N, C-alpha and C positions, 0 to 999 in steps of 0.2 A: 471443217465445214465452211468456216468463214472464207478461206482462201477460194473454195469452188465458188461460192456466192459472189465474192468480191470480183473474181474474173469475169463472172457473168455479167455483173453490174458494170465493170469496165467497159465492156462492148455495149451493153443496153443503156447505159447512161452516157459513156464517154462519146460514143459515136454521134448521138444528138447533140452533145455539148460541142463536138466538132463542127457540126452543121450549123451550129448557132454562132461559133467563131466566124464561120464563112459568111454568114448572114450580116454580122457586123460589118465585115470587110466591104460586103455589097452595098449595104444600104448607107453606109457612110460616104460611099461614092455617088449613090443615086439621089440621095437626099442632101439638102443644104443643112447646116447647123441649125438653122431656125426651124425647118420642117423635122429634124430629128428630135429637137427640143419639145416640140408640140407633142409628137407621139409619145415621147417619154412622159411628159406630165399627165396625159389620159392613161397611159399604162400604170403610172405610179397610183392613181386613184383608184384603178380597178384593182390593184394588188392589196391596197388597204382595205377596199370592200371585201375582198376575198377573205383577208384575215380576220377582220372584225366580224363577219356574218357566217362564214362557212368553215373556217378553221377547226373548230371544236368538233365538227363532225368527222373530220378526216383523222383527228388525233383519237377520238373515241373509237373509230373503226380500227385503227391500227392496234390500239392498245386491248380491246376487248375481243376481237375477232378470233384469236386462238381458243377462247372458252366459249364464246357465244355464237360463232360464225355458223355452225350448224343449224341455229334456231331461225326459221323462215322470219319470224316476227322482229327479231333483231335488224335483218336486212330491210324489212319493211318500215320499221320505225325510222331508219336512216333516211329512206326515201321520202316518206312523208314530212320529215323534219327538213329535208332539202328544199323540197317544193314550197313549204311554208317560208323559209329563207328568200326564196326567189320573189314570192308575193310581197314579203317586207320591204326587201329593197326596192321593188317596182313602185311601191306606194310612197315610200320616203323620197326616191327620186322624183316623183311627180309633184310632190310637195315642194321639194326644193327649187324645181324649175319655175313653178308659178310664183314663189317668194323672192327669187333672185332675178333681176331682170337681164343681167349680162350674161347668163349661162347660154352657150351654144347648144341648141337642142340635138344636133347631129352628134356632137362630141359626147353629150350626156347619154344618148341611146348606145353609142358605141361603147362607152365606158361600162354601162350597166350589162350589156350582152357580152361583153368580154370577160367581166367578172364572174357571170353565171357559167359561161362555156369553160373558162379557166378552172373554176371550182368543181364543176363535174368531172372534167379531165383528171383533176387532182383526187377526186374520190375514187375513180377507177384506177389510177396508179397506186393509190394507197392499198386498195383491195388486193392488187396483185402483189405488193411488198408483204401484206399481212399472210397471204397464201404461199409465200416464198417462191414466187414464179418470176425470176429476174429476166427470163427471155421474153415473156409476154410483156413485161414491163417495158422492155427495150423496144419491142416492135412498136408498141403505142407511142412511146416518147419519139422514137426515129421518125415513124410515119408523120407525126404532128410537125416535127422540125422541117423536114424536106417539104411537105405540103405547104407551111407557111412560107418558106423560102420561095418556092416556085409561083404559088398564086399571088404572093406580094410583089414579086418582079413584073409578072404580067400586069397587075393592076396599076403599078407605078409607071411602068415603061410604055405599055400600049395604051391603057385607058387614061393615064395622065392624072391619078388620083392623089399623088404625092403622099403625104403622111396618113391621109385617110385610107389609102390603098394598103398600106402597111397594117393598120389596124383591122381593116376588113379581112386581109390575108390571114392574120392570127385567128379571128373568129371562125372563118369559113374551114381552115384547117382543123380546129379544135371540135367542131361539129361533126365533121366528116369522121375523123378517126375515133369518136366516142360512140358512133352509131351501134357498131357490131359488139364491143365489150358490153354496152347497155343491154342489148338484146339477150346476151349470154348469161351475164351475172346478176342482173337487176330484175328479171321478169317474175320471179317468185313461182310458187306452186298452187297448192289449194287455197281458195279464198280463206277458208277458216284458218288456216296456218299463218296468214299475212295479216294479223291484225296489229294495230298499233299497240305497243307496250310500253305503259307509261313508267314502269320501274326500269326498263333498258334505257329509256330517254333521261331518266334522273341520272342514271349511272354514267351515261355517256356524256350529259351536260356537266355533271359535278367534276368529272375528270377533264373534260376538253375545255370548259369555259376559262378556268385560270391560264390554260395554254393559249387561248385565243387572246386574252389581254397580253401575254407574253410575247406572242407572234406579232400583234398589233404594234406594240412598242418596239419591237425589232424592225417592223417595217418602217416605223417613225424614224428610227435611227438610220435606215436605208434609204428613206425618200426625203426626209426633212431637208437634207442639204440640197437636193435638186429643187424642191420648192422655194427654197430661200435662195439659192442662186437664180432662179427665175425672177424673185422679188428684186433682188438687188442688182442683177447684171443682164437679165433678159434671156430670150429663148435660145439664142446662138450659144451663149455660154453654157446653158443647161445641156444643150445637145452635146457639145465637146466634152463636158465632164462626164455625162451619163454614158457615152460611147466608151471612154476610157475606163469608167468604172465597171461596166458590164464585162468589157473584154477581160480586165484583170481579175475581178472577183469571180466571174464565171470559171475561169480556169483553175484558180486556187480552191475555191469553195467546192466546185465540182469534184475535185479529186478528193477532198475530205468527205464529202457526200457519199460517194462511191463506197467507201469503207462502211459508213453508217448504214446505208441501205442494207448491206449484207449483214451487218453486225447486230443492229437493234432488236429485229426479230428473234435472233438467237438468244440475246440477253433476256427478253422477255420469256422466252422458253425455258431457259434455265433458271429464271427466278419462280416460274410456276412449277417446275418438276424436281429441282435440286436445292432450292432454297437461296437466301440472301448472300451467303459466303461464297458460293461458286458463281453466283451472278456478278458479285464484285470483282472477283477474280478474272471474270470474262471482260468486264468493263476496263480493267487496267491493261489486259492484252489488247483490247481494241484502240485504247488511247496510244499505245506503242504503234500500232499499225497507222493510226491517224498521223502521228508526228513523223513517222518514217517517209511518208509521201509528202506531207505539208512542208517540211523544212527546205528540202531541196527544190520544190517547186516555187516557193517564195524566193529562194536565192536565185535560182535560175531565171525566174522571170524579172527580177531587178537587173540581174547582169547583162541579160539579153534584151533588154527593153527597147533600145533602138531598132534592133533587127526585127522585133515583133510589132513594133508600131508602123515601121516602113512598108511591112509586108501586108498587115491586117487593117490598117485604118486609112481612110481618104486624107488627101494633103491637107485640107483645112482642119483637121483634126490633130496632126502630129506634133505640133511644137508644144502645145500645153500637155499632151498625153505623156511626152518624155519627162516633164516635170512632175506630173501626178502619180506615175506608176508605182514608185518605190512605197509611197505612203499609202496608197489603195491596197497593195500587196500585203502590207503588214496589218492593215485594218481587216482585210479578208480573213487572214489567219486567225486573228484574235476572235472575230465572229463565229468561225467553225469550231476553234477550240472550246469556246463557251457552250456552244450548242452541243457538241458531239463528245466532248470529254468532261465537262462539269455538270450541266444540266441533266444529262442522261441519268445520274444518280437519283435526283429528284423524281424523274419520270417513273422510273423502276420502283422506287418506293411510294409512287402515287402522292407525292407531296407537292404537286404541281402549283399550288397557291403560293408557295415560297418563291417561284421563279418570277413572280410579278415584281419582287422587290429589286432585285439587281437590274431587270430590264427597264424598270422605270428610272432608276438612277441613271442608265446610260441614255434613255430617251430623252429625259429632261435636261441632262448635261449636255447633250448633243445639240439641242435646240439652242441653250443659252450660249454654248461656244460658238455655234454657227452665227449667231447674231452679233457677236463680239469680233470673230476672226474674219469672216468673209468680207466685210467692209474694209478691213486692213490688208488682208493678204489675198483676196480674190478666191480663185479655185483652190489655191493651196489651203487656205483657211478652212474649206469644207473638208478637205482630207485630214488636216491636223484635228478637226474636232471629232470625226469619225473614230480615229485612233484614241483620242482622250476618252471618249464615250465607250469604247469598247474594253479599254483598260479597267476602267471604273466598274464596268458591269461584270467583267471576269473575276476581279478582286472580290467583288460583294458576293457573287454567286459562290465562290470558294469558301469564303468564310461561313456563309450561311449552311452550305453542305456540312462543313465541320462542326457547325454548333448543333444542327438538328438532326443529323443523320450519323456521320462518322467521318474519320479523316478520309480525304479524297483519296480513291485508290489511283494514285499516280505512279508511273514507272520510272523513278529517278534513274535507275542504272542504265535503262535503254535511253532515256533523255540525254545522258551525258554522251554516249555513244554515237547517237544520231547527230548531236550537235558537232562532235569532232569530225564525223564524216562529211558533214555539210560544210565546215570551215575548210577542210582539205580540198573539197570540190571547187570552192570559191577561190582559193589560193591558185590553182591550176588554171581555171577557166578565165579569171580576171585579165590576166595579161594578153590573152589571146581574143579578146571579145572586140578589138577596135575595128576590124574589117566587117562592115556591114553587108549583108546579102542573104539570100535564101540558103544557098549552099552552106555558107558559114553558119547560119543558125541551125541547120540540120547537124552539121559536124559537130559543133560545139555541144548541142543538146545530148548526142549520143556519147560524146567524150565524157561529158559532165556525169550522165547517168552510169556509165562504166565505172568511172573513178569512185563515185560514191558507194556503189554496190560493193566495190571491191574493198574499200576501208571498212564498210559496215560489216563485211564478211570476215576480215581479218580480226575485228574487234568483237566478233560474234554478237552483234546487237539482234535483239528478238531471238536470240539462240538459232539464229539463221543457219549455222554450220550443221547442227543436228537436223534441221528441216531439210536441208539439200541431201544430207546422207540418207534420210528416209525416203525422199523422192527418188534418188539414185537407186536405192535398193528396190524400190517398188517397180522402176522402169525395168530393171535386169532380171525380175523374176519371169 
């Protein structure tokens, strides 16, 4: 079932991600590093608001929908809670504007509206995940990505709005694409069935709020380097770092996310119906799948970084990007591994409060190392800090799972086989990667993938030979 849903999510999340990569290529050519840097800073603050105020609702929806989704009051409680969060952020934003003189009113409004529209879009995507509807998920994500790209290009090139045009493009696309799912999924039925349920609210909040703290600290790790680069080095350096970070992390993290999008609801369903033992077995299997796609992705991105940068980034961004990509790629893997292979155990067991500790360790260490390393090493200092922070967060989370739950269900045998297959791929591709160009990028990517799959098949990693035999027999029936 995972393979079926993973393939669906590959198209439903992978295709929008591809559009996002194209967007990075386009906008790093249409905007200066300074303009891109301002856009990134506004976007980063909106992402932090999203995590602080709204993330607990999405997490509660995903966790409890399988059991409570048929209750109209459950959906209505989520709706009213979301509206309350909007009013809260509007009130806080108004206070901040009147207390701090230097805040630009336009950017403040754009930031708030972007946070609200992103959060509601996220609620709809989460609902589709909970319902195991990857195609609907993909339609919403793809339409948002395409509309954002098209509207933003018009606002930047025709209207001449610069970074404001890109922010408005995001907002307009998010609002348009969520209109239909809002009408279909959130309207409710009889008024008597649509009452606010305090018990459901407490249940959602007690599960989701610790995850809110966790996601907030993850956002701090993700965005504190950008804010500190802006402080120490200015908007242009922030723009260069952010474009490189987004390109690299979105590639690797999205690949890992696709597996989790398909796997997590199945783990929850297994936990509810078959118990802890089978759920942990499923987590171990999921971890093998995550490692299987992540290892070659990281290696390939590092090996082919010059090809990727030349093709996807504007000329003003390329020099520093080549230097940063290897470190950002490793950091992206560590982030995905922590969330999808370690923290998932705590979420399944509803021990989400424990997650606060490792993320706090990562967030604090990232801030401290950024203050120390950015003045010494510039943009590389920010990349070093992220890797150190994620290593500490992964180690802390792994230890806490072992102490409070059980030994982490980690697939050591598959890990060794995947590592050997990746090293073989590197040994073959590395000597051939000197010629830069689009054709070379495509040929080396296909060759690397074929070598990796062949070695993994020979080693029978993830019991792949039996899987192939079953699929072959099914086809010939």
